[in-house]
MIMAR-955101 format. One record per residue (C-alpha): residue number from 1; residue in three letters; x, y, z. Coordinates in Angstrom, 3 decimals, padded with zeros to 6 digits. Example, Ala and Ser with C-alpha at 12.3 -4.5 7.8 and 13.67 -1.06 7.14 Angstrom:
1:ALA:012.300:-004.500:007.800
2:SER:013.670:-001.060:007.140
// end
This chain:
1:UNK:000.000:000.000:000.000
2:UNK:002.982:002.256:000.480
3:UNK:006.544:001.778:-000.716
4:UNK:009.512:004.112:-000.364
5:UNK:013.241:003.658:-000.172
6:UNK:016.191:005.849:000.666
7:UNK:019.802:005.061:-000.248
8:UNK:021.742:006.230:002.777
9:UNK:025.076:004.495:002.123
10:UNK:025.504:002.979:005.575
11:UNK:028.114:000.526:004.358
12:UNK:030.268:003.073:002.531
13:UNK:033.891:002.931:003.695
14:UNK:033.119:000.459:006.464
15:UNK:036.141:-001.744:005.747
16:UNK:038.447:001.268:005.990
17:UNK:037.094:002.861:009.171
18:UNK:035.211:000.025:010.836
19:UNK:032.391:002.449:011.616
20:UNK:029.278:003.970:010.072
21:UNK:029.840:007.516:008.864
22:UNK:028.119:010.437:010.580
23:UNK:026.639:011.537:007.265
24:UNK:025.144:008.108:006.515
25:UNK:023.702:007.748:009.994
26:UNK:022.169:011.215:009.796
27:UNK:020.508:010.395:006.502
28:UNK:019.168:007.098:007.821
29:UNK:017.808:008.663:011.018
30:UNK:016.031:011.400:009.070
31:UNK:014.338:008.872:006.812
32:UNK:013.478:006.435:009.589
33:UNK:011.786:009.191:011.552
34:UNK:009.741:009.999:008.452
35:UNK:008.731:006.353:008.031
36:UNK:007.815:006.097:011.714
37:UNK:005.543:009.123:011.411
38:UNK:003.837:007.697:008.315
39:UNK:003.373:004.280:009.930
40:UNK:001.849:005.937:012.987
41:UNK:-000.565:007.958:010.832
42:UNK:-001.552:004.790:008.970
43:UNK:-002.178:003.044:012.283
44:UNK:000.061:000.161:011.298
45:UNK:-000.404:-002.603:013.839
46:UNK:003.047:-004.151:013.582
47:UNK:006.304:-002.536:012.549
48:UNK:009.545:-004.467:012.010
49:UNK:012.828:-002.584:011.861
50:UNK:015.677:-004.773:010.653
51:UNK:019.365:-003.893:010.516
52:UNK:021.673:-005.941:008.328
53:UNK:025.341:-006.208:007.370
54:UNK:026.613:-002.642:007.785
55:UNK:025.060:-002.079:011.231
56:UNK:025.928:-005.614:012.268
57:UNK:029.635:-005.160:011.558
58:UNK:030.172:-001.499:012.503
59:UNK:031.842:-000.587:015.799
60:UNK:029.265:002.147:016.363
61:UNK:026.353:-000.029:015.231
62:UNK:024.928:-000.473:018.770
63:UNK:024.973:003.284:019.375
64:UNK:023.241:003.882:016.062
65:UNK:020.549:001.328:016.908
66:UNK:019.999:002.946:020.309
67:UNK:019.468:006.324:018.625
68:UNK:016.976:004.846:016.157
69:UNK:015.006:003.348:019.023
70:UNK:015.101:006.602:020.963
71:UNK:013.833:008.686:018.046
72:UNK:011.199:006.301:016.669
73:UNK:010.089:004.271:019.657
74:UNK:010.527:001.067:017.653
75:UNK:012.765:-001.853:018.596
76:UNK:015.502:-002.579:016.081
77:UNK:016.443:-006.178:015.347
78:UNK:020.015:-006.700:014.163
79:UNK:019.903:-009.908:012.141
80:UNK:022.880:-012.163:011.483
81:UNK:024.238:-013.112:008.086
82:UNK:022.521:-016.507:008.138
83:UNK:019.163:-014.914:008.924
84:UNK:019.678:-012.262:006.259
85:UNK:020.349:-014.984:003.694
86:UNK:017.326:-016.995:004.835
87:UNK:014.911:-014.073:004.610
88:UNK:016.237:-012.998:001.209
89:UNK:015.758:-016.522:-000.110
90:UNK:012.222:-016.661:001.285
91:UNK:011.503:-013.408:-000.517
92:UNK:012.507:-014.984:-003.818
93:UNK:010.447:-018.096:-003.057
94:UNK:007.438:-015.874:-002.389
95:UNK:007.883:-014.318:-005.835
96:UNK:008.901:-017.499:-007.679
97:UNK:007.241:-020.483:-005.951
98:UNK:009.031:-022.960:-008.237
99:UNK:012.473:-021.403:-007.707
100:UNK:015.294:-023.881:-008.260
101:UNK:018.820:-022.553:-008.035
102:UNK:020.716:-020.073:-005.903
103:UNK:019.510:-016.748:-004.546
104:UNK:022.159:-014.043:-004.623
105:UNK:021.282:-010.910:-002.639
106:UNK:023.808:-008.114:-003.093
107:UNK:023.388:-005.301:-000.596
108:UNK:025.613:-002.341:000.056
109:UNK:027.689:-004.230:002.604
110:UNK:027.395:-007.917:001.833
111:UNK:026.447:-010.679:-000.568
112:UNK:024.230:-013.517:000.616
113:UNK:024.099:-016.746:-001.370
114:UNK:021.621:-019.517:-000.564
115:UNK:020.495:-022.647:-002.404
116:UNK:016.725:-023.026:-002.952
117:UNK:014.695:-025.922:-004.338
118:UNK:011.066:-026.999:-003.844
119:UNK:010.618:-024.082:-001.397
120:UNK:013.360:-025.594:000.768
121:UNK:016.479:-023.634:001.711
122:UNK:019.864:-025.339:001.528
123:UNK:023.516:-024.347:001.818
124:UNK:024.201:-020.673:002.327
125:UNK:027.056:-018.218:002.734
126:UNK:027.368:-014.519:003.531
127:UNK:030.404:-012.518:002.490
128:UNK:031.396:-008.830:002.901
129:UNK:031.638:-007.855:-000.768
130:UNK:028.890:-005.235:-001.038
131:UNK:029.774:-002.375:-003.424
132:UNK:029.752:000.256:-000.678
133:UNK:032.070:-001.831:001.447
134:UNK:034.730:-002.846:-001.075
135:UNK:034.529:000.413:-003.012
136:UNK:034.483:001.352:-006.660
137:UNK:036.318:-000.451:-009.434
138:UNK:039.176:001.879:-010.258
139:UNK:041.532:001.680:-013.256
140:UNK:044.410:-000.663:-012.494
141:UNK:042.682:-002.196:-009.460
142:UNK:040.146:-004.406:-011.197
143:UNK:042.277:-007.549:-010.954
144:UNK:042.907:-006.934:-007.255
145:UNK:039.190:-006.553:-006.572
146:UNK:038.438:-009.636:-008.647
147:UNK:040.911:-011.628:-006.564
148:UNK:039.250:-010.317:-003.394
149:UNK:035.791:-011.434:-004.523
150:UNK:037.090:-014.815:-005.733
151:UNK:038.709:-015.362:-002.355
152:UNK:035.382:-014.984:-000.591
153:UNK:033.652:-017.197:-003.167
154:UNK:036.199:-019.908:-002.311
155:UNK:034.334:-020.096:000.990
156:UNK:031.250:-021.353:-000.845
157:UNK:032.426:-024.582:-002.537
158:UNK:028.801:-025.704:-002.789
159:UNK:028.249:-022.998:-005.416
160:UNK:029.265:-025.549:-008.077
161:UNK:025.783:-027.007:-007.568
162:UNK:024.429:-023.944:-009.386
163:UNK:025.679:-025.224:-012.749
164:UNK:022.812:-025.672:-015.198
165:UNK:020.290:-024.081:-012.816
166:UNK:019.136:-020.491:-012.174
167:UNK:020.705:-017.619:-010.278
168:UNK:018.052:-015.344:-008.765
169:UNK:019.575:-011.873:-008.534
170:UNK:018.297:-009.692:-005.687
171:UNK:019.205:-006.179:-004.594
172:UNK:019.080:-002.673:-005.997
173:UNK:022.561:-002.764:-007.488
174:UNK:021.833:-005.860:-009.542
175:UNK:018.399:-004.568:-010.526
176:UNK:020.205:-001.539:-011.949
177:UNK:022.315:-003.915:-014.048
178:UNK:019.072:-005.377:-015.386
179:UNK:017.748:-001.898:-016.175
180:UNK:020.946:-001.084:-018.048
181:UNK:020.624:-004.262:-020.109
182:UNK:016.982:-003.484:-020.870
183:UNK:017.973:-000.030:-022.085
184:UNK:020.827:-001.391:-024.193
185:UNK:018.599:-003.955:-025.923
186:UNK:015.430:-001.823:-026.203
187:UNK:013.595:-004.494:-024.240
188:UNK:009.825:-003.989:-024.570
189:UNK:008.705:-004.635:-020.960
190:UNK:009.832:-002.305:-018.201
191:UNK:009.322:-004.756:-015.355
192:UNK:012.391:-005.981:-013.487
193:UNK:010.756:-008.871:-011.654
194:UNK:011.135:-011.972:-013.787
195:UNK:013.527:-010.404:-016.304
196:UNK:015.683:-013.277:-017.556
197:UNK:019.050:-013.328:-019.318
198:UNK:021.117:-016.376:-020.258
199:UNK:024.580:-016.554:-018.705
200:UNK:026.607:-016.063:-021.889
201:UNK:024.664:-012.957:-022.903
202:UNK:024.824:-011.436:-019.440
203:UNK:028.545:-012.188:-019.022
204:UNK:029.320:-010.406:-022.276
205:UNK:027.217:-007.421:-021.229
206:UNK:028.914:-007.233:-017.829
207:UNK:032.309:-007.101:-019.534
208:UNK:031.089:-004.180:-021.633
209:UNK:029.559:-002.460:-018.611
210:UNK:032.856:-002.618:-016.756
211:UNK:034.478:-000.485:-019.455
212:UNK:031.876:002.289:-019.341
213:UNK:032.549:005.587:-017.620
214:UNK:030.499:006.802:-014.675
215:UNK:029.058:009.505:-016.880
216:UNK:027.867:006.935:-019.411
217:UNK:026.335:004.703:-016.737
218:UNK:024.579:007.668:-015.101
219:UNK:022.923:008.438:-018.431
220:UNK:021.257:005.003:-018.483
221:UNK:017.451:005.377:-018.324
222:UNK:016.004:004.216:-015.039
223:UNK:019.313:004.007:-013.191
224:UNK:019.670:006.462:-010.320
225:UNK:022.888:008.409:-009.810
226:UNK:023.677:006.632:-006.556
227:UNK:023.137:003.225:-008.097
228:UNK:025.239:004.206:-011.112
229:UNK:028.202:004.935:-008.862
230:UNK:028.252:001.346:-007.574
231:UNK:027.171:-000.464:-010.720
232:UNK:030.673:-001.331:-011.956
233:UNK:031.453:-003.068:-008.675
234:UNK:028.070:-004.813:-008.665
235:UNK:028.746:-005.987:-012.225
236:UNK:032.148:-007.367:-011.245
237:UNK:030.696:-009.326:-008.305
238:UNK:027.936:-010.732:-010.515
239:UNK:030.456:-011.668:-013.173
240:UNK:032.537:-013.626:-010.650
241:UNK:029.471:-015.456:-009.318
242:UNK:028.511:-016.441:-012.868
243:UNK:032.034:-017.662:-013.595
244:UNK:032.092:-019.742:-010.416
245:UNK:028.541:-021.132:-010.430
246:UNK:027.919:-021.459:-014.200
247:UNK:024.107:-021.115:-014.069
248:UNK:022.111:-021.467:-017.278
249:UNK:020.379:-018.165:-016.722
250:UNK:019.886:-015.248:-014.342
251:UNK:016.412:-014.192:-013.234
252:UNK:016.136:-010.795:-011.568
253:UNK:013.846:-010.553:-008.558
254:UNK:012.174:-007.476:-007.133
255:UNK:011.390:-009.545:-004.058
256:UNK:014.016:-009.928:-001.358
257:UNK:014.534:-009.631:002.371
258:UNK:011.494:-007.424:003.029
259:UNK:009.105:-009.797:001.272
260:UNK:010.841:-012.740:002.907
261:UNK:010.204:-011.201:006.319
262:UNK:006.469:-011.124:005.531
263:UNK:006.432:-014.566:003.881
264:UNK:008.114:-016.008:006.955
265:UNK:005.023:-015.210:009.028
266:UNK:002.544:-016.970:006.756
267:UNK:001.079:-020.340:007.633
268:UNK:002.285:-023.387:005.646
269:UNK:-001.052:-023.377:003.809
270:UNK:-000.682:-019.722:002.835
271:UNK:002.905:-020.224:001.686
272:UNK:001.842:-022.882:-000.785
273:UNK:-000.881:-020.805:-002.385
274:UNK:-000.136:-019.618:-005.919
275:UNK:000.664:-015.879:-005.629
276:UNK:-000.696:-015.174:-009.111
277:UNK:-004.052:-016.778:-008.386
278:UNK:-004.302:-015.115:-004.974
279:UNK:-003.734:-011.748:-006.661
280:UNK:-006.212:-012.570:-009.438
281:UNK:-008.934:-013.356:-006.900
282:UNK:-008.283:-010.050:-005.147
283:UNK:-008.336:-008.011:-008.376
284:UNK:-011.445:-009.789:-009.640
285:UNK:-013.235:-009.049:-006.388
286:UNK:-012.563:-005.331:-006.890
287:UNK:-013.224:-005.086:-010.637
288:UNK:-015.687:-007.725:-011.823
289:UNK:-019.377:-006.882:-012.056
290:UNK:-020.437:-010.205:-010.562
291:UNK:-018.706:-012.717:-008.344
292:UNK:-019.502:-016.319:-009.320
293:UNK:-017.349:-019.218:-008.093
294:UNK:-013.900:-018.874:-009.642
295:UNK:-014.087:-022.301:-011.296
296:UNK:-017.265:-021.587:-013.294
297:UNK:-015.660:-020.019:-016.366
298:UNK:-012.621:-022.301:-016.315
299:UNK:-014.700:-025.473:-016.205
300:UNK:-016.948:-024.137:-018.969
301:UNK:-014.174:-023.508:-021.522
302:UNK:-011.805:-026.338:-020.565
303:UNK:-013.376:-028.920:-022.949
304:UNK:-012.202:-026.780:-025.866
305:UNK:-008.585:-027.413:-024.886
306:UNK:-008.381:-030.707:-023.020
307:UNK:-005.544:-030.887:-020.530
308:UNK:-003.424:-027.777:-020.162
309:UNK:000.284:-027.886:-019.424
310:UNK:000.821:-027.072:-015.743
311:UNK:002.457:-023.748:-016.596
312:UNK:-000.454:-022.708:-018.796
313:UNK:-003.296:-023.961:-016.614
314:UNK:-002.608:-021.454:-013.863
315:UNK:-002.455:-018.643:-016.434
316:UNK:-005.754:-019.705:-017.973
317:UNK:-007.317:-019.830:-014.509
318:UNK:-006.048:-016.301:-013.859
319:UNK:-007.517:-015.107:-017.170
320:UNK:-010.867:-016.627:-016.254
321:UNK:-010.847:-014.785:-012.931
322:UNK:-009.853:-011.483:-014.523
323:UNK:-011.978:-011.738:-017.650
324:UNK:-014.424:-009.013:-016.561
325:UNK:-011.873:-006.568:-015.142
326:UNK:-012.259:-003.863:-017.824
327:UNK:-016.039:-003.768:-018.136
328:UNK:-016.260:-000.190:-016.821
329:UNK:-013.789:001.211:-019.374
330:UNK:-014.848:002.962:-022.585
331:UNK:-015.699:000.236:-025.142
332:UNK:-013.162:001.581:-027.645
333:UNK:-010.312:001.164:-025.154
334:UNK:-011.235:-001.899:-023.109
335:UNK:-008.873:-004.188:-024.979
336:UNK:-005.909:-001.850:-024.820
337:UNK:-006.537:-000.955:-021.188
338:UNK:-006.903:-004.601:-020.152
339:UNK:-003.790:-005.620:-022.098
340:UNK:-001.615:-002.927:-020.540
341:UNK:-002.890:-003.460:-017.037
342:UNK:-002.700:-007.225:-016.942
343:UNK:000.705:-007.438:-018.640
344:UNK:002.183:-004.955:-016.157
345:UNK:000.469:-006.057:-012.957
346:UNK:002.770:-005.748:-009.913
347:UNK:002.144:-009.346:-008.848
348:UNK:004.378:-012.322:-008.188
349:UNK:004.584:-015.753:-009.745
350:UNK:005.135:-014.525:-013.316
351:UNK:007.983:-014.365:-015.755
352:UNK:007.796:-012.064:-018.751
353:UNK:006.529:-014.720:-021.155
354:UNK:003.681:-015.359:-018.713
355:UNK:002.870:-011.651:-018.710
356:UNK:002.632:-011.654:-022.498
357:UNK:000.383:-014.729:-022.381
358:UNK:-001.998:-012.979:-019.992
359:UNK:-001.892:-009.729:-021.956
360:UNK:-002.639:-011.341:-025.313
361:UNK:-005.391:-013.448:-023.794
362:UNK:-007.064:-010.419:-022.286
363:UNK:-006.665:-008.372:-025.465
364:UNK:-008.335:-011.115:-027.512
365:UNK:-011.082:-011.392:-024.907
366:UNK:-012.028:-007.719:-025.277
367:UNK:-011.040:-006.889:-028.856
368:UNK:-011.440:-010.186:-030.665
369:UNK:-007.901:-009.847:-032.039
370:UNK:-004.382:-008.936:-030.898
371:UNK:-003.591:-006.267:-033.498
372:UNK:-002.316:-003.680:-031.047
373:UNK:001.055:-001.981:-031.437
374:UNK:001.944:-002.534:-027.770
375:UNK:001.124:-006.240:-028.132
376:UNK:003.157:-006.614:-031.298
377:UNK:006.215:-005.233:-029.496
378:UNK:006.143:-007.978:-026.870
379:UNK:004.610:-010.989:-028.597
380:UNK:008.059:-012.256:-029.603
381:UNK:008.742:-013.064:-025.936
382:UNK:006.237:-015.908:-026.252
383:UNK:006.659:-018.899:-028.566
384:UNK:004.127:-019.322:-031.359
385:UNK:002.289:-022.275:-029.816
386:UNK:001.647:-020.522:-026.516
387:UNK:000.773:-017.312:-028.348
388:UNK:-001.942:-019.146:-030.251
389:UNK:-003.229:-020.731:-027.050
390:UNK:-003.485:-017.341:-025.339
391:UNK:-005.539:-015.945:-028.227
392:UNK:-007.775:-019.027:-028.352
393:UNK:-008.463:-018.797:-024.618
394:UNK:-009.171:-015.077:-024.986
395:UNK:-011.690:-015.695:-027.743
396:UNK:-013.358:-018.441:-025.696
397:UNK:-013.664:-015.974:-022.822
398:UNK:-015.105:-013.413:-025.232
399:UNK:-017.760:-015.952:-026.182
400:UNK:-018.499:-016.874:-022.578
401:UNK:-018.751:-013.319:-021.308
402:UNK:-020.907:-012.290:-024.270
403:UNK:-023.164:-015.291:-023.847
404:UNK:-023.713:-014.601:-020.153
405:UNK:-023.518:-010.801:-020.217
406:UNK:-020.884:-011.100:-017.490
407:UNK:-023.282:-012.938:-015.163
408:UNK:-021.225:-016.070:-015.736
409:UNK:-023.391:-018.226:-013.481
410:UNK:-025.581:-018.475:-016.611
411:UNK:-022.847:-020.557:-018.242
412:UNK:-023.959:-023.476:-016.087
413:UNK:-027.022:-023.696:-018.325
414:UNK:-024.773:-024.437:-021.276
415:UNK:-022.072:-026.984:-021.900
416:UNK:-019.203:-027.401:-024.348
417:UNK:-018.668:-030.961:-025.535
418:UNK:-015.808:-032.327:-027.606
419:UNK:-016.818:-034.354:-030.656
420:UNK:-014.827:-036.253:-033.226
421:UNK:-015.365:-033.534:-035.803
422:UNK:-015.183:-030.516:-033.484
423:UNK:-017.232:-029.222:-030.578
424:UNK:-020.834:-028.633:-029.635
425:UNK:-022.053:-025.754:-027.499
426:UNK:-025.290:-027.122:-026.090
427:UNK:-028.000:-025.166:-024.288
428:UNK:-030.489:-026.318:-021.707
429:UNK:-034.041:-025.746:-023.035
430:UNK:-034.601:-022.865:-020.628
431:UNK:-031.389:-021.175:-021.850
432:UNK:-032.243:-021.003:-025.560
433:UNK:-033.104:-017.328:-025.161
434:UNK:-029.387:-016.645:-024.592
435:UNK:-028.769:-017.240:-028.299
436:UNK:-028.449:-014.318:-030.671
437:UNK:-026.496:-012.978:-033.637
438:UNK:-023.635:-011.652:-031.526
439:UNK:-023.258:-015.039:-029.846
440:UNK:-023.134:-016.737:-033.236
441:UNK:-020.354:-014.376:-034.336
442:UNK:-018.358:-015.185:-031.205
443:UNK:-018.853:-018.899:-031.832
444:UNK:-017.511:-018.484:-035.362
445:UNK:-014.430:-016.656:-034.052
446:UNK:-013.676:-019.529:-031.685
447:UNK:-014.173:-022.046:-034.497
448:UNK:-011.763:-020.139:-036.713
449:UNK:-009.141:-019.862:-033.973
450:UNK:-009.309:-023.553:-033.096
451:UNK:-009.667:-024.583:-036.759
452:UNK:-012.423:-026.940:-035.662
453:UNK:-016.156:-026.308:-036.024
454:UNK:-018.255:-025.392:-033.000
455:UNK:-021.926:-026.171:-033.557
456:UNK:-024.899:-024.958:-031.509
457:UNK:-027.372:-027.437:-030.087
458:UNK:-030.213:-027.613:-027.581
459:UNK:-030.379:-030.438:-025.081
460:UNK:-033.676:-032.356:-025.039
461:UNK:-035.999:-031.503:-022.193
462:UNK:-036.508:-034.193:-019.587
463:UNK:-039.911:-035.078:-021.016
464:UNK:-038.312:-035.565:-024.407
465:UNK:-039.555:-032.284:-025.864
466:UNK:-037.204:-029.502:-027.034
// end
């Protein structure tokens, strides 16, 4: 409901002085007092204040914590490196329930690495190689810094288990690397969470990034000045992790320690819920005209497609839940509005191909086609087979929502049946009045998309009469 960050640089120069700077502490205290005032005004019932690597390792960390507590009235919890790694990994799991690889969370003062698989956390290591702590990559000192980072990585021999899997990159510095790559490649989706790059491509880009001047990096769209100043160091650390772990790909995560702190409090049942479907239920509750059981639309259209692949089934379920979300928009813009909103939703459990699937499905649901410039820019992120499926599902939803007028409980009076030569959309005798020219046009669109005929039929009444 509210999100704000401040880059105070608490870890800057810590290895040289062993203490937090007066300037950094002053900045942090000013911002924390602001956050405390906002939380109080919002009547927030529980506030957690966590201190990580820089405060944990600084000689004046305890004094700084005492001052925070005095000024805000909140208790500060200084968490250890193991706990920091655990919470960061849980944050990634909350955003990618099927995460399988290693979470790497690069903060200003430290790097946490932790193995994740099947929502279970494995081996982990924390090391003091945050960009603020080890400083900027200066000409002539790159090899020395590389040796420093490699030395710490030697303390994580289990990192070889990352080979062929996924590195989940967490932290503002690495998100800035992703933004720079997006800008360099004119990537069509400006969403960091789920942005994926294969190792070879990213390694080559990191080598190029290391040669850029500060001025050039600062000019990168979306990269703040403070992040730009540490990006070369962040790139070097990422490059060394890739060289050591040899993952197939890197997935950037907007979820980290903060989200992990929240996820940690959920019940086991809540943790195993699909975050996409939970979000879809919430959005549908706020936007749909009517609120039938979530399974109604899905069960109605499923016979057109048979068994979905696991990855696609959850997306189709989400589309069914969200299929009425743009009803209040101007008719000329419903398709575009729905496409843009659903493909950019700030929800978890999605990669970028999934976002395109949802966007195309929703565009077809409202417009009957996907001929939109914004859609054409991103459709290449989805393979042809899944692209066709998204459009087919969208057209089936268009038929269902037209047929029922959005009161989708009416769909229970109809049934789609698979036949050897195509499909039949059958109506109960009391539902014949739902037929009309517009419904027939929607049926034809579905037939064309599936390349199989869909015929209309009326089920016999129980007494044998139609």
